[in-house]
Kinemage of the C-alpha trace (Angstrom):
@kinemage 1
@onewidth
@group {chain A} dominant
@subgroup {mainchain}
@vectorlist {calphas} color= white
{ca unk a 1} P -15.594 -0.313 9.242
{ca unk a 2} L -15.810 -3.373 7.171
{ca unk a 3} L -19.464 -3.917 6.114
{ca unk a 4} L -19.186 -7.536 6.641
{ca unk a 5} L -18.952 -6.926 10.379
{ca unk a 6} L -22.464 -5.474 10.390
{ca unk a 7} L -23.785 -8.976 9.408
{ca unk a 8} L -22.381 -10.309 12.688
{ca unk a 9} L -23.656 -7.452 14.965
{ca unk a 10} L -25.825 -9.794 17.112
{ca unk a 11} L -23.286 -12.618 17.112
{ca unk a 12} L -20.577 -12.763 19.925
{ca unk a 13} L -17.037 -12.044 18.812
{ca unk a 14} L -15.987 -15.365 20.303
{ca unk a 15} L -18.054 -18.611 20.416
{ca unk a 16} L -16.022 -19.939 23.411
{ca unk a 17} L -18.833 -19.009 25.980
{ca unk a 18} L -21.444 -20.390 23.703
{ca unk a 19} L -19.458 -23.585 23.263
{ca unk a 20} L -19.397 -23.935 27.028
{ca unk a 21} L -23.079 -23.080 27.520
{ca unk a 22} L -24.025 -25.554 24.775
{ca unk a 23} L -22.726 -28.424 27.063
{ca unk a 24} L -24.916 -27.433 29.930
{ca unk a 25} L -28.212 -29.255 30.792
{ca unk a 26} L -30.264 -26.465 29.252
{ca unk a 27} L -28.032 -26.320 26.256
{ca unk a 28} L -28.270 -30.037 25.729
{ca unk a 29} L -32.062 -29.838 25.861
{ca unk a 30} L -32.283 -26.990 23.298
{ca unk a 31} L -29.725 -28.879 21.104
{ca unk a 32} L -31.990 -31.986 21.184
{ca unk a 33} L -34.862 -29.868 19.818
{ca unk a 34} L -32.744 -28.273 17.079
{ca unk a 35} L -30.992 -31.504 16.145
{ca unk a 36} L -33.092 -32.127 12.887
{ca unk a 37} L -32.055 -28.829 11.580
{ca unk a 38} L -28.368 -29.088 12.562
{ca unk a 39} L -28.181 -32.688 11.026
{ca unk a 40} L -29.302 -31.750 7.658
{ca unk a 41} L -26.864 -32.255 4.773
{ca unk a 42} L -26.814 -29.744 1.822
{ca unk a 43} L -29.091 -32.098 -0.003
{ca unk a 44} L -31.398 -32.217 2.946
{ca unk a 45} L -31.394 -28.401 3.133
{ca unk a 46} L -32.485 -28.169 -0.465
{ca unk a 47} L -35.162 -30.846 0.236
{ca unk a 48} L -36.528 -28.773 3.243
{ca unk a 49} L -36.813 -25.637 1.003
{ca unk a 50} L -38.645 -27.691 -1.697
{ca unk a 51} L -41.003 -29.206 0.967
{ca unk a 52} L -41.852 -25.603 2.185
{ca unk a 53} L -42.451 -24.350 -1.323
{ca unk a 54} L -44.679 -27.391 -2.165
{ca unk a 55} L -46.630 -26.963 1.123
{ca unk a 56} L -47.292 -23.215 0.405
{ca unk a 57} L -48.297 -23.976 -3.181
{ca unk a 58} L -50.666 -26.785 -2.245
{ca unk a 59} L -52.349 -25.151 0.692
{ca unk a 60} L -55.703 -25.137 -1.136
{ca unk a 61} L -56.347 -28.849 -1.412
{ca unk a 62} L -59.545 -28.414 -3.378
{ca unk a 63} L -57.870 -27.101 -6.590
{ca unk a 64} L -54.392 -28.555 -6.389
{ca unk a 65} L -52.746 -32.019 -5.873
{ca unk a 66} L -49.374 -30.393 -4.775
{ca unk a 67} L -50.199 -31.409 -1.266
{ca unk a 68} L -49.461 -34.934 -2.254
{ca unk a 69} L -45.979 -33.802 -3.307
{ca unk a 70} L -45.659 -32.064 0.151
{ca unk a 71} L -46.557 -35.280 1.842
{ca unk a 72} L -44.020 -37.277 -0.033
{ca unk a 73} L -41.121 -34.831 0.535
{ca unk a 74} L -42.019 -34.496 4.161
{ca unk a 75} L -42.179 -38.331 4.492
{ca unk a 76} L -38.677 -38.509 3.164
{ca unk a 77} L -37.349 -36.028 5.762
{ca unk a 78} L -39.176 -38.027 8.585
{ca unk a 79} L -37.690 -41.262 7.255
{ca unk a 80} L -34.196 -39.855 7.109
{ca unk a 81} L -34.527 -38.527 10.738
{ca unk a 82} L -35.874 -41.833 12.065
{ca unk a 83} L -33.124 -43.791 10.302
{ca unk a 84} L -30.219 -41.570 11.803
{ca unk a 85} L -29.197 -44.187 14.387
{ca unk a 86} L -28.107 -46.367 11.451
{ca unk a 87} L -25.272 -43.836 10.820
{ca unk a 88} L -23.898 -43.872 14.202
{ca unk a 89} L -20.119 -43.770 14.288
{ca unk a 90} L -18.506 -46.179 16.700
{ca unk a 91} L -14.798 -46.220 17.429
{ca unk a 92} L -13.683 -43.053 15.476
{ca unk a 93} L -11.399 -40.272 16.616
{ca unk a 94} L -11.043 -36.762 15.190
{ca unk a 95} L -7.987 -34.616 15.723
{ca unk a 96} L -7.185 -31.208 14.253
{ca unk a 97} L -3.746 -30.192 13.229
{ca unk a 98} L -3.046 -26.477 12.440
{ca unk a 99} L -0.314 -23.853 12.781
{ca unk a 100} L -0.063 -21.829 16.032
{ca unk a 101} L -0.219 -18.482 14.145
{ca unk a 102} L -1.038 -17.128 10.721
{ca unk a 103} L -0.650 -13.753 9.130
{ca unk a 104} L -3.928 -11.705 8.568
{ca unk a 105} L -5.090 -12.233 4.963
{ca unk a 106} L -3.017 -15.520 4.416
{ca unk a 107} L -4.710 -18.854 4.143
{ca unk a 108} L -4.443 -21.211 7.034
{ca unk a 109} L -4.821 -24.935 6.749
{ca unk a 110} L -6.670 -27.103 9.239
{ca unk a 111} L -5.881 -30.771 8.798
{ca unk a 112} L -8.535 -33.231 10.150
{ca unk a 113} L -6.957 -36.541 11.053
{ca unk a 114} L -9.637 -39.264 11.268
{ca unk a 115} L -8.711 -42.545 12.715
{ca unk a 116} L -10.913 -45.735 12.869
{ca unk a 117} L -10.285 -47.357 16.165
{ca unk a 118} L -13.191 -49.819 15.885
{ca unk a 119} L -13.492 -53.259 14.283
{ca unk a 120} L -15.850 -52.239 11.504
{ca unk a 121} L -15.339 -50.089 8.536
{ca unk a 122} L -16.916 -46.582 8.363
{ca unk a 123} L -18.602 -45.173 5.334
{ca unk a 124} L -19.514 -41.775 3.923
{ca unk a 125} L -17.766 -39.450 6.478
{ca unk a 126} L -17.928 -35.720 6.352
{ca unk a 127} L -15.933 -33.199 8.423
{ca unk a 128} L -17.416 -29.795 9.017
{ca unk a 129} L -15.712 -26.715 10.349
{ca unk a 130} L -17.182 -24.570 13.074
{ca unk a 131} L -18.884 -21.222 12.512
{ca unk a 132} L -16.169 -18.626 11.884
{ca unk a 133} L -16.181 -14.905 13.171
{ca unk a 134} L -17.041 -12.115 10.794
{ca unk a 135} L -13.499 -11.728 9.395
{ca unk a 136} L -13.016 -15.525 8.846
{ca unk a 137} L -14.063 -17.302 5.664
{ca unk a 138} L -13.771 -20.931 4.527
{ca unk a 139} L -12.017 -20.929 1.200
{ca unk a 140} L -11.422 -24.663 0.600
{ca unk a 141} L -13.397 -27.765 1.739
{ca unk a 142} L -12.359 -31.081 0.284
{ca unk a 143} L -14.785 -33.949 -0.047
{ca unk a 144} L -15.409 -36.319 2.774
{ca unk a 145} L -14.083 -39.834 3.300
{ca unk a 146} L -15.923 -42.532 1.369
{ca unk a 147} L -14.448 -45.552 3.181
{ca unk a 148} L -12.211 -45.992 6.206
{ca unk a 149} L -11.172 -49.541 7.147
{ca unk a 150} L -10.553 -50.593 10.668
{ca unk a 151} L -7.284 -49.255 12.123
{ca unk a 152} L -6.847 -46.874 9.108
{ca unk a 153} L -6.218 -43.220 9.212
{ca unk a 154} L -7.208 -40.487 6.763
{ca unk a 155} L -6.619 -36.708 6.543
{ca unk a 156} L -8.880 -33.945 5.142
{ca unk a 157} L -7.626 -30.375 4.639
{ca unk a 158} L -9.861 -27.387 5.203
{ca unk a 159} L -8.649 -23.877 4.464
{ca unk a 160} L -9.768 -20.602 5.940
{ca unk a 161} L -8.626 -16.894 5.863
{ca unk a 162} L -8.814 -14.294 8.637
{ca unk a 163} L -8.649 -10.630 7.801
{ca unk a 164} L -8.043 -9.001 11.230
{ca unk a 165} L -5.242 -9.589 13.680
{ca unk a 166} L -6.005 -11.010 17.179
{ca unk a 167} L -6.488 -14.248 19.026
{ca unk a 168} L -9.217 -16.461 17.597
{ca unk a 169} L -11.192 -19.237 19.298
{ca unk a 170} L -11.959 -21.350 16.259
{ca unk a 171} L -14.197 -24.005 18.160
{ca unk a 172} L -14.744 -27.693 17.629
{ca unk a 173} L -14.711 -29.486 14.293
{ca unk a 174} L -17.541 -32.067 13.705
{ca unk a 175} L -17.562 -35.388 11.908
{ca unk a 176} L -20.500 -37.550 11.040
{ca unk a 177} L -21.759 -40.124 8.628
{ca unk a 178} L -24.380 -39.507 5.974
{ca unk a 179} L -25.746 -42.978 5.156
{ca unk a 180} L -29.504 -42.457 5.786
{ca unk a 181} L -30.794 -41.494 2.314
{ca unk a 182} L -28.122 -38.878 2.076
{ca unk a 183} L -30.296 -36.228 3.715
{ca unk a 184} L -29.111 -36.185 7.310
{ca unk a 185} L -26.016 -36.730 9.377
{ca unk a 186} L -25.657 -39.293 12.064
{ca unk a 187} L -24.487 -38.625 15.555
{ca unk a 188} L -21.516 -36.337 15.486
{ca unk a 189} L -17.979 -36.791 16.796
{ca unk a 190} L -16.292 -33.575 17.894
{ca unk a 191} L -12.579 -32.594 18.192
{ca unk a 192} L -10.866 -30.529 20.871
{ca unk a 193} L -11.273 -26.829 20.564
{ca unk a 194} L -8.874 -25.135 18.173
{ca unk a 195} L -7.287 -21.778 18.795
{ca unk a 196} L -5.081 -19.566 16.526
{ca unk a 197} L -3.360 -16.336 16.686
{ca unk a 198} L -3.702 -13.998 13.748
{ca unk a 199} L -0.635 -11.859 13.675
{ca unk a 200} L -0.170 -8.544 11.588
{ca unk a 201} L 1.090 -9.121 7.985
{ca unk a 202} L 4.732 -8.388 7.184
{ca unk a 203} L 5.149 -5.932 4.313
{ca unk a 204} L 8.356 -5.358 2.297
{ca unk a 205} L 10.659 -2.632 3.849
{ca unk a 206} L 12.851 -1.019 1.195
{ca unk a 207} L 15.770 0.528 3.124
{ca unk a 208} L 19.314 -0.351 3.983
{ca unk a 209} L 20.005 -1.687 7.530
{ca unk a 210} L 21.585 0.823 9.875
{ca unk a 211} L 25.450 0.796 10.091
{ca unk a 212} L 26.981 -1.456 12.703
{ca unk a 213} L 28.471 0.174 15.784
{ca unk a 214} L 30.840 -1.053 18.456
{ca unk a 215} L 29.020 -3.147 20.944
{ca unk a 216} L 28.795 -1.518 24.374
{ca unk a 217} L 30.518 -3.113 27.334
{ca unk a 218} L 28.359 -5.927 28.579
{ca unk a 219} L 28.726 -8.473 31.395
{ca unk a 220} L 27.135 -9.744 34.530
{ca unk a 221} L 27.453 -7.648 37.632
{ca unk a 222} L 29.059 -10.549 39.603
{ca unk a 223} L 31.546 -11.266 36.866
{ca unk a 224} L 35.161 -9.899 36.934
{ca unk a 225} L 35.489 -10.488 33.167
{ca unk a 226} L 33.427 -7.251 32.251
{ca unk a 227} L 34.534 -4.858 29.524
{ca unk a 228} L 34.420 -4.438 25.781
{ca unk a 229} L 33.378 -7.270 23.480
{ca unk a 230} L 35.851 -8.742 20.893
{ca unk a 231} L 35.383 -11.419 18.288
{ca unk a 232} L 38.099 -13.686 16.715
{ca unk a 233} L 39.280 -12.418 13.284
{ca unk a 234} L 41.855 -15.285 12.601
{ca unk a 235} L 45.473 -16.147 13.351
{ca unk a 236} L 48.656 -14.408 12.054
{ca unk a 237} L 52.380 -14.744 12.658
{ca unk a 238} L 53.766 -13.396 15.934
{ca unk a 239} L 55.038 -9.735 15.863
{ca unk a 240} L 57.031 -7.956 18.596
{ca unk a 241} L 54.684 -6.410 21.108
{ca unk a 242} L 51.925 -9.080 20.834
{ca unk a 243} L 50.501 -10.354 24.050
{ca unk a 244} L 51.754 -13.819 25.155
{ca unk a 245} L 48.322 -14.852 26.038
{ca unk a 246} L 47.160 -14.522 22.429
{ca unk a 247} L 49.621 -17.310 21.227
{ca unk a 248} L 47.858 -20.126 19.545
{ca unk a 249} L 49.654 -23.383 20.376
{ca unk a 250} L 48.050 -25.618 17.815
{ca unk a 251} L 48.809 -23.314 14.872
{ca unk a 252} L 52.414 -22.834 16.211
{ca unk a 253} L 52.930 -26.659 16.313
{ca unk a 254} L 51.450 -27.173 12.885
{ca unk a 255} L 53.309 -24.376 11.083
{ca unk a 256} L 56.509 -24.306 13.032
{ca unk a 257} L 56.480 -20.608 13.864
{ca unk a 258} L 54.759 -18.672 16.626
{ca unk a 259} L 51.190 -17.677 15.744
{ca unk a 260} L 48.875 -15.481 17.601
{ca unk a 261} L 45.085 -14.855 17.642
{ca unk a 262} L 43.859 -11.610 16.127
{ca unk a 263} L 40.748 -9.956 17.437
{ca unk a 264} L 38.636 -7.103 16.451
{ca unk a 265} L 35.992 -5.077 18.288
{ca unk a 266} L 32.615 -6.658 18.091
{ca unk a 267} L 30.218 -4.687 15.949
{ca unk a 268} L 26.430 -4.845 16.336
{ca unk a 269} L 23.399 -3.314 14.795
{ca unk a 270} L 20.840 -1.851 17.179
{ca unk a 271} L 17.389 -0.702 16.276
{ca unk a 272} L 14.393 0.384 18.335
{ca unk a 273} L 10.824 0.251 17.044
{ca unk a 274} L 8.207 2.139 19.099
{ca unk a 275} L 4.474 1.933 18.520
{ca unk a 276} L 2.503 4.822 20.106
{ca unk a 277} L -1.171 3.885 20.307
{ca unk a 278} L -2.851 7.125 21.387
{ca unk a 279} L -5.715 8.129 18.982
{ca unk a 280} L -8.369 10.867 19.230
{ca unk a 281} L -10.909 8.698 17.321
{ca unk a 282} L -9.978 4.948 17.426
{ca unk a 283} L -10.229 3.630 13.943
{ca unk a 284} L -9.552 -0.070 13.131
{ca unk a 285} L -7.917 0.469 9.705
{ca unk a 286} L -5.460 3.261 10.838
{ca unk a 287} L -4.392 1.465 14.062
{ca unk a 288} L -4.069 -1.863 12.249
{ca unk a 289} L -1.943 -0.166 9.585
{ca unk a 290} L 0.309 1.178 12.261
{ca unk a 291} L 0.649 -2.177 13.849
{ca unk a 292} L 1.404 -3.825 10.512
{ca unk a 293} L 4.176 -1.310 9.801
{ca unk a 294} L 5.707 -1.803 13.317
{ca unk a 295} L 5.707 -5.572 12.866
{ca unk a 296} L 7.234 -5.198 9.393
{ca unk a 297} L 10.027 -3.005 10.833
{ca unk a 298} L 10.768 -5.523 13.514
{ca unk a 299} L 10.924 -8.431 10.986
{ca unk a 300} L 13.079 -6.385 8.511
{ca unk a 301} L 15.619 -5.471 11.213
{ca unk a 302} L 15.645 -8.996 12.734
{ca unk a 303} L 16.313 -10.524 9.356
{ca unk a 304} L 19.606 -8.520 9.070
{ca unk a 305} L 21.159 -9.827 12.311
{ca unk a 306} L 20.118 -6.765 14.280
{ca unk a 307} L 19.219 -6.464 17.935
{ca unk a 308} L 15.690 -5.135 17.777
{ca unk a 309} L 13.961 -3.659 20.732
{ca unk a 310} L 10.108 -3.422 20.308
{ca unk a 311} L 8.408 -1.027 22.588
{ca unk a 312} L 4.536 -1.075 22.539
{ca unk a 313} L 3.274 2.099 24.231
{ca unk a 314} L -0.342 1.105 23.850
{ca unk a 315} L -3.307 0.353 26.289
{ca unk a 316} L -1.370 -2.630 27.588
{ca unk a 317} L 2.281 -1.601 27.194
{ca unk a 318} L 5.068 -4.167 26.618
{ca unk a 319} L 8.626 -4.570 25.581
{ca unk a 320} L 10.311 -7.420 23.753
{ca unk a 321} L 14.037 -7.819 22.714
{ca unk a 322} L 14.509 -9.617 19.444
{ca unk a 323} L 18.045 -10.860 19.165
{ca unk a 324} L 20.092 -11.343 15.995
{ca unk a 325} L 18.835 -15.006 15.748
{ca unk a 326} L 15.244 -13.771 15.606
{ca unk a 327} L 14.234 -16.234 18.345
{ca unk a 328} L 11.760 -13.830 19.837
{ca unk a 329} L 10.280 -12.566 16.587
{ca unk a 330} L 7.234 -14.811 17.031
{ca unk a 331} L 6.640 -13.401 20.587
{ca unk a 332} L 6.945 -9.881 19.219
{ca unk a 333} L 4.387 -10.668 16.561
{ca unk a 334} L 2.058 -12.248 19.224
{ca unk a 335} L 2.371 -8.986 21.253
{ca unk a 336} L 1.453 -6.883 18.253
{ca unk a 337} L -1.489 -9.217 17.509
{ca unk a 338} L -3.318 -8.262 20.656
{ca unk a 339} L -2.445 -4.575 21.273
{ca unk a 340} L -5.309 -2.113 21.365
{ca unk a 341} L -5.471 1.645 20.976
{ca unk a 342} L -4.364 3.688 23.916
{ca unk a 343} L -1.219 4.897 25.563
{ca unk a 344} L 0.123 4.755 29.108
{ca unk a 345} L 1.027 7.840 31.056
{ca unk a 346} L 4.817 7.224 30.857
{ca unk a 347} L 4.769 6.479 27.121
{ca unk a 348} L 7.549 9.038 26.348
{ca unk a 349} L 9.834 7.552 29.136
{ca unk a 350} L 9.109 3.977 27.848
{ca unk a 351} L 10.132 4.946 24.331
{ca unk a 352} L 13.270 6.854 25.099
{ca unk a 353} L 14.612 4.975 28.131
{ca unk a 354} L 18.123 3.744 27.610
{ca unk a 355} L 18.349 5.070 24.097
{ca unk a 356} L 21.861 5.498 22.865
{ca unk a 357} L 22.649 8.729 21.072
{ca unk a 358} L 23.309 7.001 17.743
{ca unk a 359} L 20.796 4.308 18.014
{ca unk a 360} L 18.079 4.330 15.173
{ca unk a 361} L 14.566 4.839 16.414
{ca unk a 362} L 11.368 4.275 14.403
{ca unk a 363} L 8.388 5.804 16.016
{ca unk a 364} L 5.193 4.603 14.499
{ca unk a 365} L 2.042 6.735 15.075
{ca unk a 366} L -1.541 6.290 14.168
{ca unk a 367} L -2.640 9.921 14.627
{ca unk a 368} L -1.193 13.470 14.374
{ca unk a 369} L -2.655 15.446 17.226
{ca unk a 370} L -0.721 17.768 19.617
{ca unk a 371} L 0.172 14.775 21.667
{ca unk a 372} L 1.954 13.035 18.867
{ca unk a 373} L 3.582 16.280 17.713
{ca unk a 374} L 5.149 16.909 21.109
{ca unk a 375} L 6.264 13.268 21.406
{ca unk a 376} L 7.895 13.314 17.882
{ca unk a 377} L 9.632 16.670 18.846
{ca unk a 378} L 10.948 15.142 22.121
{ca unk a 379} L 12.200 12.035 20.480
{ca unk a 380} L 13.957 13.852 17.700
{ca unk a 381} L 15.663 16.153 20.366
{ca unk a 382} L 16.841 13.142 22.239
{ca unk a 383} L 17.997 11.096 19.144
{ca unk a 384} L 18.740 13.088 16.008
{ca unk a 385} L 18.469 9.897 13.962
{ca unk a 386} L 14.822 9.163 15.030
{ca unk a 387} L 12.380 8.648 12.233
{ca unk a 388} L 8.579 9.248 13.123
{ca unk a 389} L 6.274 7.412 10.734
{ca unk a 390} L 2.559 8.084 10.493
{ca unk a 391} L -0.223 5.661 9.292
{ca unk a 392} L -3.673 7.023 9.060
{ca unk a 393} L -6.700 7.432 6.756
{ca unk a 394} L -7.247 11.058 7.894
{ca unk a 395} L -6.267 13.214 4.912
{ca unk a 396} L -5.809 16.328 7.002
{ca unk a 397} L -3.495 14.543 9.413
{ca unk a 398} L -1.489 13.164 6.423
{ca unk a 399} L -0.975 16.615 4.987
{ca unk a 400} L -0.016 18.195 8.334
{ca unk a 401} L 2.447 15.299 9.015
{ca unk a 402} L 4.025 15.703 5.612
{ca unk a 403} L 4.461 19.361 6.159
{ca unk a 404} L 6.211 18.611 9.412
{ca unk a 405} L 8.683 16.384 7.654
{ca unk a 406} L 7.191 12.980 8.694
{ca unk a 407} L 6.867 9.993 6.447
{ca unk a 408} L 3.012 9.856 6.203
{ca unk a 409} L 1.321 6.698 4.823
{ca unk a 410} L -2.189 5.681 3.957
{ca unk a 411} L -3.136 2.109 5.194
{ca unk a 412} L -4.073 1.117 1.581
{ca unk a 413} L -0.568 1.950 0.379
{ca unk a 414} L 1.178 -0.470 2.833
{ca unk a 415} L 0.881 -3.695 0.914
{ca unk a 416} L 3.075 -2.213 -1.882
{ca unk a 417} L 6.032 -1.814 0.619
{ca unk a 418} L 7.475 1.127 2.493
{ca unk a 419} L 10.685 3.164 2.298
{ca unk a 420} L 11.032 4.670 5.835
């Protein structure tokens, strides 16, 4: 377990419910009471600490004049709070632009687009991001906007990083002006809620792609043109015995001699990647490492014009076909971003259904118990080219899997790349 997670043990994993409760009648009443604290700037927070220290030091008014310092500092805070309406923003809009997904550990940029739709300029604007979950950290916050004329638009970039895969409710970004004495923010303008999907990172896979094989007969059941697939290789001069329907009229007319089309059997690479999620003791690092390896295998195969079939035999099973154009790669990563440990009762059938005898199969495991041992033996018996891969932090499981001929990996070794 990451020790940072213990700091958030009493904080909900998602602030979506809290965000909705904050807009109820009771939530608005509590927010009105806590507004002075939420409206403080960094300078105002420092002044509050200094006020508390001065008040504690000058508690005995007979021998110290520090209570006068306390009164002066407290008066500044009261004056800043009373003058907050002077910093009210009129006619301003806040919109957040960000990518739909980001890899775990990679920085993601949130672009705050501020537009002044009013007829007066706006000064001293600051944009603040929401409170992030335990695995999220703000890594870059650019200064605010000093001056925004009417009808103008400005952009501010905020960068964050998330360490664990999954769907994230980021929340609402806030914008306010800081004119009153620079100690408090005025009335805030909020954006629409932001959401993002943190997908598993893709690590380098150092291995040649599987050889291409003849594409199997394909076709729709209602079509008469079913059979083997062919692709055009080019045109060549006519030879005795060639089919008449293969004649190419345009080449014949251009060259003055009969020309025919030449075909060859279509070749295709096929790979199946299966993730088996059963674990005796669910552990985040081991399971996330297995998910990372499965995502990397899918991306590696899809990048080489390969038809990849991803089978997730986890708590919520799913299957996604990634074609040679990698159009479904993002959907596959989205599926792997939300899988949880566990396995369905028909996991073996899901993994091996429709598996061709020579089709490569990469079976990714997160544990090496008798269940995984039987599954690996059954898959190997069905497909001699199957390659079980184990990712775990358990040293005993790593040694036992290595003795059984498996490729056993520690999660900390994955960022350097894998040779399955």
